[in-house]
N, C-alpha and C positions, 0 to 999 in steps of 0.2 A: 761168338761175339759177346762183348761185355756190355753192350747197351742196345736198346731198340734202334737208336739212330744209326749205329754201326751196321746193324742188320739191314736197315733200309738202304744205306749207301752200298752195301755189298750186293743187294738185290738189283739196284740200279746199274752197277758195274757189270753184273752178270747179264742183264738185259741188253747192255751195249756191247757184249762180247769183249770186255776189257780184261786182259790178263793182269792179275794183281796178286799181291801177297798180303796176308793179314797178320800184323804184329810179328813179322818174321825176323826183326832185328832189334837189338838193344843199343841205343846210342847214349854215350856218356855226355854229361854236361856238368858245369860248375856253377854254383850259385855264389855270386860275389858277396862276401861278408867280411866283417872286421873282427879282429880278436884284440882285446885289451888285456895285456898281462897284468897280474896283480902287482908284481914288483920287478924292477930291473936293477941289477947290481953289476956295474960294468957292462960286459957283453952277455951276461947271464940273465935269463928270465925265470923268475920264481913264481910258481902258481900254487897258492895255498888252497887245499881242498879238505873240507870236512865231508859233506855229502858229495858224491861224484857220479851223477846219473849217466845213463847211456848216451843221451844227446850231447852231454859235455865231453864224454870220452870220444865220441865220433868227431866232434869239433876239434879236439886236440890232435887226433890223428890226421885230420885234414889240414890243420895249421902246420904240422910237421911236414906233411907231404908237399905243401905249397912253399914252405920255407925251410928246406933241409939244412941250411947253413946256421939256423938259429939254435942256440943252446937253451933249451927249455927244460926246467927241472921242477919236480913236484915236492911240495911239503905237505904231507898228509897228517891230519889229526889222528887217524888210526889206520895205518897202512895194512892192517890185517882184516879190515872190513871187507866182506865179500861184495862183489859187484852186483849181485842180485841174490835173492833168497835161495835159489836153487843152483847156484854156481859154487864151484870150489875155488874159483879164481878170486884172489884178493886184489885190492887196489895196488899193492906193491907188485904182485905178480903181473898185473896188467901193464904197469909202467915198465917193468923189465922186458916183457914180451915186445913192447912197442918202442923200445930204445930210449926211454926217458929215465934219467937218473932221479932218485927219490930219497927222501929221508922222512923221519917223524919230526913233528914241529919242535919238540923239546930237545932235539939233538941235531940241529942244523950244522953240517960240517963247516968249520972255520974257513976252509979254502973256498967255500961257496960265496962268502961275503967279504972277502979281502981281495 
């Protein structure tokens, strides 16, 4: 048990001869949130990223999962930056792995903005 109250409830259920399971399942849930893209060019969403922490990476994966029809692309200040000190994965590698087109800010493909 992870808390004293849970232990007390379990004791009560035991005393009442109630069959129960403790934390036997994992249930998925969604927290409703809004994403505001940095730029929209036609039907393309452009997200400019310098620092790209793990909470924002999780958010972008969730946005893509909830809206698979959207064309979201990243413009990185430095695509070779590692996602953390101890990782070999760069921002560019993360984007590719997760199906996001990307570029470096000083070389935005012309077809992204026309």
